[in-house]
N, C-alpha and C positions, 0 to 999 in steps of 0.2 A: 504494499499499499504506500502510495507517495503522498507525502504531506506537503501541501502548497502553503506558502506564506500569504498573508493577506494582500500584499502588493505585487504578487507574482503576475507578470504580464502574459504568461502562457495560459492563464485560466480564462475561459470565455466569460464575458461580462453580460449581465442581464440587459434586456432591451432598454435603450435610452440612456444607458450609463457607459461612460468611456473609461478605459483603463487609466489609472493615474500613474504619472511618472514620478518616482520618489525623488529625483533630483530637480523636479520643478517646484521649488519652494516659493518662488515669487519674492525673493529676498530684497530688502530695501537697497542693498549694496548695488544691484543692477540699475536702480534708478539714479544713484549717486554717480556710477560710472557713466551712464548715458548723459547725465547733466554736465559733467566736467569734460567729457570727450564725446560730443554729440555724434560724430561719425561712427564711433564704435557702437553707440546705442542704436543707430539706424541699422547697422550691419547685423547686430545681434537680433534685432526685431525681425529682420528679413530672413535670417537663418532659422530662428526658433518659432516662427509663427504657428506651424502645425505641431511640432513635437513637444514644445514647452510653452504653452500659452501663458502661464502665470509669469515666467521669467521674461518672455517676450513683451508682455504688457508693461512690466516694470521698466525694461530698457527703453521702450518706446515712449513712455511718460517722461523719462529723464531726457531723452533726446528732444522731445517737444519743448520741455521747460528750458533746457539749455539753449535751444535755438531761439526761443523768445527772448531770453535774457541777453543773449549775444546780440541780437538785432537791436533791442532797446539800448544797450550800452554803446553799440556802434553809432546809432543815430544821435545819442547824447554827445558822444565824442566828436562826431562830425560837426554838430552845432557849436560846441565849444571851440574847436579849431577854427571854424569859419568866422566866428565872432572875434576871435583873437587876431586873425589876419586882416580884419577889416579896419 
């Protein structure tokens, strides 16, 4: 008799439920990484969309937040430089 662990991916899942990936924790660290390095957040989101939805969602959120902050800081910086040159 084979004993299967609760997270074993080889076990068939009931209708409407998907097998969970134990490495798909959705850690806040992926958000931080995506925020400080937005390109990595975008790449991780594209790679993990199907296999690790929680991790991919966190890296996507970090990417979006980092992109917004970078654009806002860039616009403010451009305004300050333009006013200093005038």
